[in-house]
C-alpha positions in Angstrom: 3.0 18.4 -29.6 4.9 19.1 -26.5 8.4 17.7 -26.6 9.4 18.6 -23.0 10.1 15.8 -20.5 8.4 17.9 -17.8 5.2 19.4 -19.1 4.5 21.7 -16.2 6.8 24.6 -15.3 8.5 23.9 -11.9 7.0 20.4 -11.6 9.8 17.8 -11.6 7.5 15.0 -10.3 5.4 14.7 -13.5 6.8 13.5 -16.8 5.6 12.8 -20.3 6.4 9.1 -20.0 7.2 8.6 -23.7 10.1 11.0 -23.3 11.9 9.0 -20.7 11.5 5.5 -22.2 14.6 3.8 -23.7 13.6 0.1 -23.6 12.4 -1.0 -27.1 10.0 -3.4 -25.4 8.1 -0.5 -23.8 5.8 1.6 -26.0 4.0 4.7 -24.7 1.6 7.0 -26.5 1.7 10.7 -26.7 0.7 12.8 -23.7 0.6 9.9 -21.2 1.9 11.2 -17.9 3.6 9.6 -14.9 3.7 11.3 -11.5 6.1 10.2 -8.7 6.6 12.2 -5.5 8.8 9.5 -3.9 11.3 8.6 -6.6 12.6 10.3 -9.7 9.8 9.8 -12.4 12.5 9.7 -15.1 13.5 6.3 -13.6 10.1 4.7 -14.4 11.7 1.8 -16.4 13.9 0.9 -13.4 11.4 1.4 -10.6 8.0 0.6 -12.0 8.5 -2.0 -14.8 9.6 -5.2 -13.0 10.9 -8.6 -14.1 10.8 -7.6 -17.8 13.9 -9.6 -18.8 15.1 -9.2 -22.4 15.2 -13.0 -22.8 11.4 -13.2 -22.6 10.6 -10.4 -25.2 7.4 -9.4 -23.4 6.1 -5.9 -24.0 4.5 -3.1 -22.1 2.2 -1.1 -24.4 0.6 2.0 -23.0 -1.8 4.2 -25.1 -2.2 8.0 -25.3 -3.4 10.4 -22.7 -3.1 7.9 -19.8 -2.5 9.1 -16.2 -0.3 6.9 -14.1 0.0 7.6 -10.4 3.0 7.3 -8.1 4.2 3.8 -7.4 2.2 2.0 -10.0 3.9 -1.3 -10.9 3.9 -3.5 -14.0 5.0 -7.0 -13.1 6.1 -9.2 -16.0 6.3 -12.9 -16.7 9.7 -13.6 -15.2 8.1 -13.1 -11.8 5.7 -16.0 -12.4 7.6 -19.1 -11.1 6.1 -21.9 -13.2 3.2 -23.9 -11.7 3.8 -26.7 -14.2 6.7 -28.0 -12.3 6.6 -30.1 -9.1 8.6 -27.3 -7.5 8.4 -23.5 -7.8 12.2 -23.2 -7.4 13.5 -21.6 -10.7 16.1 -24.3 -11.5 16.5 -23.1 -15.2 17.7 -19.7 -14.1 20.6 -21.3 -12.3 21.6 -23.4 -15.3 25.3 -23.1 -14.4 24.8 -24.5 -11.0 22.8 -27.5 -12.2 24.3 -28.2 -15.6 21.1 -27.3 -17.5 20.8 -25.8 -21.0 21.0 -22.1 -21.0 18.5 -21.8 -23.8 15.8 -23.3 -21.5 16.1 -20.4 -18.9 12.6 -19.1 -19.8 11.0 -22.4 -18.7 11.5 -21.2 -15.1 8.4 -19.1 -15.4 4.9 -19.2 -16.9 4.6 -16.8 -19.9 1.2 -15.1 -19.7 1.9 -12.5 -22.4 2.3 -8.7 -22.7 0.7 -6.0 -20.7 -1.5 -3.7 -22.8 -3.0 -0.5 -21.5 -5.5 1.4 -23.7 -5.9 5.1 -24.2 -7.2 7.6 -21.6 -6.7 5.1 -18.8 -6.2 6.3 -15.2 -4.0 4.0 -13.0 -4.2 4.9 -9.3 -1.6 5.1 -6.6 0.5 2.0 -6.1 -1.7 -0.1 -8.3 -0.2 -3.4 -9.6 -0.8 -4.7 -13.2 0.2 -8.3 -13.8 1.5 -9.9 -16.9 -1.0 -10.9 -19.6 -3.5 -8.2 -18.6 -5.2 -5.8 -21.1 -6.9 -2.7 -19.8 -9.4 -1.1 -22.2 -9.7 2.5 -23.2 -11.1 4.9 -20.6 -10.8 2.4 -17.7 -9.9 3.4 -14.2 -7.8 1.3 -11.8 -8.2 2.1 -8.1 -5.4 2.9 -5.7 -3.4 -0.2 -4.7 -5.6 -2.5 -6.8 -3.9 -5.7 -8.1 -5.1 -6.3 -11.6 -5.0 -10.0 -12.5 -7.6 -10.1 -15.3 -8.5 -8.0 -18.3 -10.5 -4.8 -17.7 -13.2 -3.7 -20.2 -13.2 -0.2 -21.6 -14.6 2.5 -19.4 -14.8 0.3 -16.4 -13.7 1.1 -12.8 -11.9 -1.7 -11.0 -10.5 -1.9 -7.5 -9.4 -4.2 -4.7 -7.2 -7.3 -4.4 -7.6 -8.9 -6.8 -9.2 -6.1 -8.7 -12.9 -6.5 -9.5 -15.3 -4.3 -11.5 -17.0 -1.6 -9.4 -19.1 0.0 -12.1 -19.1 1.2 -15.7 -18.3 4.8 -16.2 -21.0 5.3 -18.8 -24.0 3.5 -20.3 -23.3 1.1 -23.1 -24.4 3.5 -25.8 -22.0 6.2 -24.6 -19.2 3.8 -24.3 -19.8 2.6 -27.8 -19.8 6.1 -29.1 -16.6 7.1 -27.3 -14.8 4.0 -28.7 -16.0 5.0 -32.1 -14.9 8.7 -31.8 -11.4 7.8 -30.4 -10.8 11.5 -29.6 -7.2 10.6 -28.5 -6.3 10.0 -32.1 -7.5 13.4 -33.3 -5.0 16.0 -34.3 -3.8 18.2 -31.5 -5.7 21.3 -32.7 -8.9 19.4 -32.9 -8.4 18.1 -29.4 -7.6 21.5 -28.1 -11.0 22.8 -29.5 -12.8 19.8 -28.0 -11.4 20.2 -24.4 -14.5 22.1 -23.2 -16.8 19.4 -24.4 -14.6 16.7 -23.0 -14.3 18.4 -19.6 -18.1 19.1 -19.4 -19.0 15.6 -20.2 -21.1 16.7 -23.2 -20.9 13.9 -25.7 -23.3 15.6 -28.1 -21.0 18.6 -28.4 -17.9 16.4 -28.6 -19.4 14.6 -31.7 -19.6 17.9 -33.4 -16.0 18.9 -32.8 
């Protein structure tokens, strides 16, 4: 297991994301990378995880071996001004101004839940993932896509709002990959399996 923040010698734009996370409401699996050629990738929590206010207790959960491109954003529930009110103005946030109960501050927005990203997911340049979305293992999110709904495993999505483009593999292959869960193997086993993974040879991978 590599414990370095920057896994590549001389590359300060790519980090192992788990190494730079301090927020207990953000969980990241081993070997997931984030690349940023505009801002400091170490500042991922500040620049890329938006509106995740502690009062709401919502979580960002990202699996292992994910690849997250520059500028990807994760937008949480506090950005969702409630649609249940007759006004979208967030009165409860300004409880002092209007004499409201401080404990009701979270009623200013609609809570759609956590953001959950599976394993081996590739999130493209400046993609946006909204609150309440789950993205399955092996999925791909296209550049600048806005993901408003769940994405099935091994599915490529793109556009605004993001829609399925195609499955990466046939159903039998997807089922087998989800059964193998190579990302949970010990490091040494993964190391030996890299040629099979890279070549796309499922038969050899099952023998690793």
